[in-house]
KEKOL-522404 format. One record per residue (C-alpha): x, y, z; residue in one letter. Coordinates in Angstrom, 2 decimals. Last residue first. Example, Ala and Ser with C-alpha at 12.3 -4.5 7.8 and 13.67 -1.06 7.14 Angstrom:
<pts>
<pt <13.67 -1.06 7.14> "S">
<pt <12.30 -4.50 7.80> "A">
</pts>
This chain:
<pts>
<pt <6.41 29.13 9.06> "A">
<pt <4.51 26.92 11.28> "A">
<pt <5.22 23.26 10.97> "P">
<pt <2.96 20.99 8.86> "I">
<pt <0.38 18.90 10.46> "R">
<pt <-0.97 16.06 7.81> "L">
<pt <-4.28 14.56 8.45> "E">
<pt <-4.79 11.98 5.41> "A">
<pt <-7.14 10.74 2.94> "V">
<pt <-6.86 8.01 0.80> "T">
<pt <-9.73 7.09 -2.21> "A">
<pt <-9.85 3.38 -2.78> "R">
<pt <-8.87 1.83 -6.22> "H">
<pt <-10.65 0.00 -8.70> "D">
<pt <-12.61 3.32 -9.96> "S">
<pt <-16.14 3.58 -10.85> "G">
<pt <-17.70 4.17 -7.77> "P">
<pt <-15.15 5.64 -5.18> "I">
<pt <-14.75 3.51 -1.99> "E">
<pt <-13.28 5.52 1.20> "H">
<pt <-9.89 4.97 2.79> "V">
<pt <-9.19 7.08 6.28> "S">
<pt <-5.91 8.51 8.06> "V">
<pt <-6.08 10.27 11.32> "A">
<pt <-2.75 12.57 12.48> "G">
<pt <0.51 12.59 10.86> "V">
<pt <3.06 15.32 11.75> "G">
<pt <5.77 16.78 9.28> "L">
<pt <9.51 16.61 9.72> "R">
<pt <9.22 13.12 8.65> "E">
<pt <8.35 13.97 5.42> "D">
<pt <4.71 12.31 4.56> "A">
<pt <4.28 9.80 2.14> "L">
<pt <0.63 9.19 1.42> "V">
<pt <-0.02 5.58 0.08> "H">
<pt <-2.08 3.73 -2.55> "D">
<pt <-1.13 -0.14 -2.80> "I">
<pt <-2.29 -1.68 0.21> "T">
<pt <-4.26 -4.79 -0.97> "V">
<pt <-7.80 -6.00 -1.53> "P">
<pt <-8.55 -9.59 -2.28> "P">
<pt <-8.45 -10.71 -6.17> "L">
<pt <-11.85 -12.42 -6.83> "P">
<pt <-12.61 -10.30 -10.04> "G">
<pt <-15.29 -7.75 -10.05> "G">
<pt <-13.18 -5.52 -12.23> "D">
<pt <-10.38 -5.31 -9.88> "Y">
<pt <-11.16 -6.90 -6.35> "P">
<pt <-9.38 -4.38 -5.74> "G">
<pt <-7.16 -1.76 -4.78> "W">
<pt <-6.67 0.18 -1.25> "T">
<pt <-7.09 -2.37 1.55> "G">
<pt <-6.48 -0.99 4.89> "A">
<pt <-3.35 -2.65 6.76> "L">
<pt <-1.44 0.24 7.45> "G">
<pt <-4.12 2.10 9.28> "A">
<pt <-2.49 2.23 12.63> "G">
<pt <-1.81 6.16 12.17> "A">
<pt <1.82 5.75 11.05> "A">
<pt <1.14 2.97 8.75> "D">
<pt <-1.77 5.11 7.58> "A">
<pt <0.89 7.90 7.04> "A">
<pt <4.07 6.03 5.45> "D">
<pt <6.49 8.22 6.95> "R">
<pt <9.47 9.68 5.01> "Y">
<pt <13.17 10.18 5.07> "G">
<pt <14.82 8.25 3.16> "S">
<pt <14.04 4.78 4.50> "G">
<pt <10.28 5.46 2.89> "I">
<pt <12.10 5.07 -0.51> "L">
<pt <14.01 2.20 0.73> "D">
<pt <10.20 0.49 2.07> "R">
<pt <9.08 0.97 -1.63> "L">
<pt <12.17 -0.78 -3.23> "P">
<pt <11.69 -3.38 -0.76> "A">
<pt <8.04 -4.61 -1.29> "H">
<pt <6.37 -5.74 1.84> "D">
<pt <5.03 -2.10 2.36> "L">
<pt <3.25 -2.34 -0.79> "T">
<pt <3.53 -1.44 -4.23> "S">
<pt <1.62 -0.11 -7.01> "N">
<pt <2.14 3.70 -5.82> "F">
<pt <-0.77 4.88 -6.37> "D">
<pt <-0.72 8.30 -5.37> "G">
<pt <1.01 10.66 -2.28> "L">
<pt <4.46 12.15 -2.18> "L">
<pt <4.64 14.93 0.51> "I">
<pt <7.89 16.65 0.84> "R">
<pt <9.74 18.90 3.33> "P">
<pt <11.81 21.61 1.58> "L">
<pt <15.57 21.32 1.30> "G">
<pt <18.10 20.28 3.38> "A">
<pt <16.68 17.33 4.96> "P">
<pt <15.90 15.87 1.35> "D">
<pt <13.24 13.10 1.15> "A">
<pt <13.25 11.13 -2.04> "R">
<pt <11.88 11.98 -5.38> "P">
<pt <10.82 8.75 -6.61> "E">
<pt <13.19 7.70 -8.93> "A">
<pt <14.27 3.73 -7.52> "N">
<pt <10.45 3.56 -8.01> "L">
<pt <10.70 4.11 -11.73> "D">
<pt <13.88 1.72 -11.44> "D">
<pt <11.77 -0.93 -9.40> "R">
<pt <9.30 -0.80 -12.00> "W">
<pt <11.27 -0.65 -14.86> "D">
<pt <13.48 -3.85 -13.71> "G">
<pt <10.18 -5.74 -12.84> "L">
<pt <9.25 -5.01 -16.49> "I">
<pt <9.52 -8.74 -17.95> "E">
<pt <8.27 -10.43 -14.74> "I">
<pt <4.53 -8.79 -15.67> "S">
<pt <1.89 -6.51 -13.94> "Y">
<pt <4.71 -4.87 -11.69> "P">
<pt <3.07 -1.87 -11.91> "A">
<pt <4.81 1.51 -13.25> "L">
<pt <5.10 4.19 -10.60> "P">
<pt <2.35 6.73 -10.04> "H">
<pt <3.10 9.35 -7.66> "A">
<pt <1.08 12.83 -7.32> "S">
<pt <3.52 15.15 -5.93> "E">
<pt <3.40 17.86 -2.94> "V">
<pt <6.66 20.03 -2.46> "V">
<pt <5.87 21.96 1.27> "V">
<pt <6.21 25.39 2.40> "A">
<pt <5.85 26.32 5.50> "G">
<pt <2.65 27.19 7.87> "A">
<pt <0.80 30.39 8.96> "G">
<pt <-1.57 30.05 5.63> "P">
<pt <-0.82 26.77 3.56> "P">
<pt <2.25 26.69 1.83> "Q">
<pt <2.24 24.98 -1.55> "V">
<pt <4.68 24.11 -4.03> "T">
<pt <4.09 21.97 -6.93> "G">
<pt <3.99 18.47 -8.49> "Y">
<pt <1.98 16.61 -11.68> "A">
<pt <3.32 13.45 -12.35> "Q">
<pt <3.01 11.75 -15.80> "N">
<pt <2.95 7.97 -16.06> "F">
<pt <5.38 6.28 -18.95> "G">
<pt <7.27 3.73 -16.96> "G">
<pt <10.36 6.05 -16.77> "G">
<pt <8.50 8.86 -14.98> "N">
<pt <6.61 11.48 -17.09> "R">
<pt <7.22 15.27 -15.27> "R">
<pt <4.51 17.33 -14.72> "V">
<pt <4.74 20.97 -13.53> "G">
<pt <4.07 23.85 -10.84> "P">
<pt <6.59 26.03 -9.28> "N">
<pt <4.17 27.93 -7.17> "T">
<pt <0.64 26.34 -6.17> "I">
<pt <-1.74 28.56 -4.37> "P">
<pt <-3.79 27.51 -1.58> "F">
<pt <-7.26 25.08 -2.11> "R">
<pt <-4.86 22.98 -4.21> "S">
<pt <-5.30 20.49 -7.12> "Y">
<pt <-2.93 17.67 -8.31> "L">
<pt <-3.80 15.98 -11.70> "G">
<pt <-1.99 12.84 -13.54> "S">
<pt <-2.64 11.09 -16.75> "G">
<pt <-0.56 7.94 -18.02> "S">
<pt <-3.56 5.30 -17.74> "A">
<pt <-5.40 6.03 -20.99> "G">
<pt <-6.36 9.94 -22.13> "Y">
<pt <-4.02 12.26 -21.01> "E">
<pt <-4.27 14.95 -18.28> "A">
<pt <-1.13 16.53 -17.08> "G">
<pt <-2.79 19.62 -14.01> "L">
<pt <-1.34 21.44 -11.73> "S">
<pt <-3.57 23.36 -9.88> "S">
<pt <-5.21 25.98 -8.48> "Y">
<pt <-9.17 26.56 -7.56> "P">
<pt <-9.89 23.82 -4.88> "L">
<pt <-13.03 23.92 -3.72> "L">
<pt <-15.07 25.94 -6.19> "E">
<pt <-12.75 24.20 -8.95> "G">
<pt <-13.87 21.12 -7.60> "L">
<pt <-17.61 21.79 -8.65> "G">
<pt <-19.26 18.64 -10.37> "A">
<pt <-18.61 20.71 -13.44> "Q">
<pt <-15.28 21.16 -12.72> "A">
<pt <-14.73 17.23 -11.60> "L">
<pt <-16.26 15.98 -15.00> "R">
<pt <-13.90 18.15 -17.14> "T">
<pt <-10.82 16.77 -15.53> "Q">
<pt <-12.43 13.35 -15.59> "G">
<pt <-13.07 13.47 -19.89> "G">
<pt <-9.23 14.98 -20.43> "P">
<pt <-7.75 11.81 -18.30> "S">
<pt <-6.53 11.57 -14.61> "F">
<pt <-5.24 8.01 -14.36> "E">
<pt <-3.73 9.26 -11.05> "Q">
<pt <-5.09 12.18 -9.01> "L">
<pt <-3.55 14.32 -6.37> "A">
<pt <-5.66 16.54 -3.96> "L">
<pt <-4.81 19.26 -1.38> "V">
<pt <-7.13 20.89 0.72> "S">
<pt <-9.32 18.16 1.81> "V">
<pt <-11.71 19.60 4.46> "D">
<pt <-12.36 15.60 4.70> "N">
<pt <-16.63 16.53 4.07> "A">
<pt <-15.60 19.09 0.99> "R">
<pt <-13.00 16.60 -1.06> "V">
<pt <-15.05 13.60 0.06> "L">
<pt <-18.20 15.08 -2.21> "R">
<pt <-15.99 16.26 -4.58> "V">
<pt <-14.56 12.71 -5.13> "I">
<pt <-18.06 11.35 -4.79> "E">
<pt <-19.56 14.04 -7.52> "A">
<pt <-16.65 12.89 -9.91> "P">
<pt <-17.26 9.44 -10.15> "D">
<pt <-14.41 7.16 -11.22> "A">
<pt <-14.01 7.11 -14.99> "N">
<pt <-11.15 9.02 -15.69> "G">
<pt <-8.88 6.28 -17.31> "F">
<pt <-9.26 4.56 -13.76> "L">
<pt <-9.71 7.37 -10.79> "M">
<pt <-6.68 6.95 -9.22> "N">
<pt <-7.53 8.97 -5.52> "S">
<pt <-5.29 10.86 -3.30> "T">
<pt <-6.46 12.81 -0.44> "M">
<pt <-4.83 15.43 1.65> "V">
<pt <-5.54 17.39 4.85> "H">
<pt <-3.46 19.89 5.75> "L">
<pt <-3.46 20.88 9.96> "T">
<pt <-0.86 23.66 10.71> "V">
<pt <1.43 23.37 13.26> "G">
<pt <1.36 21.20 16.81> "D">
<pt <1.48 17.54 16.75> "R">
<pt <5.20 17.20 15.24> "P">
<pt <5.79 13.73 14.25> "G">
<pt <4.35 10.71 14.55> "R">
<pt <5.62 8.99 17.19> "D">
<pt <3.81 6.94 19.44> "G">
<pt <3.09 4.95 16.41> "D">
<pt <-0.61 3.81 16.19> "A">
<pt <-1.00 -0.25 16.02> "L">
<pt <-2.37 -1.67 12.75> "A">
<pt <0.98 -1.48 10.56> "R">
<pt <2.85 -2.05 14.13> "P">
<pt <1.30 -5.78 13.79> "L">
<pt <2.27 -7.30 10.29> "M">
<pt <6.23 -6.91 10.48> "V">
<pt <6.95 -8.50 13.48> "V">
<pt <3.73 -10.40 13.75> "A">
<pt <4.98 -11.97 10.50> "F">
<pt <8.25 -13.23 12.08> "L">
<pt <6.13 -14.22 15.58> "A">
<pt <3.94 -16.68 12.93> "L">
<pt <6.87 -17.92 11.28> "T">
<pt <8.57 -18.26 15.01> "V">
<pt <5.51 -20.26 15.58> "A">
<pt <5.29 -22.33 12.64> "A">
<pt <9.13 -23.76 12.78> "V">
<pt <8.26 -24.02 16.74> "A">
<pt <5.08 -26.29 16.01> "G">
<pt <6.67 -28.33 13.47> "A">
<pt <9.29 -29.43 15.90> "L">
<pt <6.34 -30.04 18.51> "W">
<pt <4.07 -32.04 16.78> "R">
<pt <1.86 -32.17 19.51> "R">
<pt <-1.19 -32.98 17.11> "T">
<pt <-2.88 -29.78 18.52> "A">
<pt <0.48 -28.12 18.61> "L">
<pt <1.22 -28.65 14.85> "A">
<pt <-2.10 -27.98 13.73> "A">
<pt <-2.49 -24.57 15.84> "I">
<pt <0.94 -23.40 14.52> "V">
<pt <-0.22 -24.47 11.02> "P">
<pt <-3.56 -22.22 10.98> "V">
<pt <-2.19 -19.01 12.21> "V">
<pt <0.10 -18.51 9.51> "S">
<pt <-2.74 -18.09 7.58> "W">
<pt <-2.66 -14.60 8.91> "A">
<pt <0.60 -13.54 7.77> "A">
<pt <-0.11 -15.12 4.43> "V">
<pt <-2.93 -12.72 3.94> "Y">
<pt <-0.80 -9.99 5.08> "P">
<pt <1.73 -11.15 2.12> "T">
<pt <-0.48 -10.24 -0.36> "F">
<pt <1.35 -7.85 -2.20> "A">
<pt <4.17 -10.34 -1.94> "F">
<pt <2.28 -12.41 -5.04> "L">
<pt <3.40 -9.79 -7.21> "Q">
<pt <6.86 -9.45 -6.33> "V">
<pt <7.07 -13.09 -6.05> "M">
<pt <6.80 -13.82 -9.45> "L">
<pt <9.87 -12.86 -10.45> "G">
<pt <11.84 -11.73 -7.06> "R">
<pt <11.44 -10.80 -3.44> "E">
<pt <14.46 -10.97 -1.96> "L">
<pt <13.64 -7.90 0.67> "G">
<pt <15.32 -10.23 3.46> "G">
<pt <12.71 -10.03 5.72> "L">
<pt <10.29 -10.77 2.91> "R">
<pt <12.28 -13.47 1.48> "L">
<pt <11.89 -14.92 5.63> "L">
<pt <8.37 -14.64 5.93> "S">
<pt <7.93 -16.50 2.55> "W">
<pt <9.79 -19.53 3.57> "I">
<pt <8.74 -19.74 6.62> "T">
<pt <5.08 -19.74 5.17> "G">
<pt <6.22 -22.04 2.63> "P">
<pt <7.56 -24.44 5.44> "L">
<pt <4.42 -24.50 7.25> "V">
<pt <1.64 -26.31 5.55> "L">
<pt <3.58 -28.53 3.17> "L">
<pt <5.38 -29.39 6.68> "W">
<pt <1.88 -30.37 8.11> "L">
<pt <1.09 -32.58 5.30> "L">
<pt <4.44 -34.42 5.68> "V">
<pt <3.51 -35.25 9.37> "L">
<pt <-0.18 -36.22 8.43> "W">
<pt <1.09 -38.37 5.80> "A">
<pt <3.69 -39.93 7.94> "V">
<pt <1.42 -40.39 10.82> "R">
<pt <-1.30 -41.57 8.36> "R">
<pt <1.11 -44.38 6.99> "V">
<pt <2.30 -45.47 10.77> "R">
<pt <-0.93 -46.23 11.51> "R">
<pt <-1.78 -47.83 8.41> "R">
<pt <1.14 -50.20 9.63> "V">
<pt <-0.30 -50.95 13.06> "P">
<pt <-3.46 -52.00 11.40> "Q">
<pt <-1.94 -54.07 8.42> "T">
<pt <0.15 -56.53 11.05> "V">
<pt <-3.01 -57.40 13.23> "P">
<pt <-5.21 -57.34 10.47> "A">
<pt <-3.14 -60.33 8.73> "D">
<pt <-5.45 -62.94 9.73> "T">
<pt <-4.52 -66.66 9.50> "T">
<pt <-7.09 -69.52 10.17> "I">
<pt <-5.77 -73.03 11.04> "T">
<pt <-7.49 -75.92 10.28> "M">
</pts>
């Protein structure tokens, strides 16, 4: 009697199936990051990718995993593609974590500025005032600035530190405020296309030249249907004007450095202060309402390239889903 077995046949087949399955899985790990990096470098985010691009730093961090997996299993082609993908992300991300060698003038008058989104005016006024005092803030920009928030800030003593203001408080998320230690000339409030107020004015610290300051708050890309309006709001933000006064835009831009419209705005002649100071990966928004979203960086201080940038820090504000950003700027002497 002859006994036959298919074990010698099926074992090689199973090994081949496992190898193919692993190869497919490996490419599924590699290719999404590769496509993401190419879209990011090309400024080609569209549709749902606009919202997802806010989380690009996390995708960049994940891109290390496919490199290790491919090289550990000697899948050289996949490893090469994964390594190139990692390098592309590094080119974009590492500068944000490293202070720039050229951060503008080092001399001049130091001006500390701060921006904070108050979440419908519910942010803790005492903490905002404490941060203003502790960080020697001379100019404060507020978004989602409500009449109630304005009253509570006054009660907390903000007016004693920053007695001058240009205010456009409103209920809901559309209000805007600008406070200053120094007199504000040409104050005003404009409403952008997305329906948010943007308070502005000209400030001249003693011994320094005048600067125009504006509390920025473009529309958020909360749905695919309004992405055109989101882009229009960012495109309508004041560009830097080398022939005019230096300008500081600070606030909740509802976009990160991985969004092309914000990069275009910065490219007109601004520096992102956090990026220049090596703090460009510090999250400023989220998790929203206690949800699981990881923090992203959508609050910015954009300083005219004629101004210098010093240290930048980010601070928790109870009652708000945003963190406040404080930046040290240097204004050339008058």
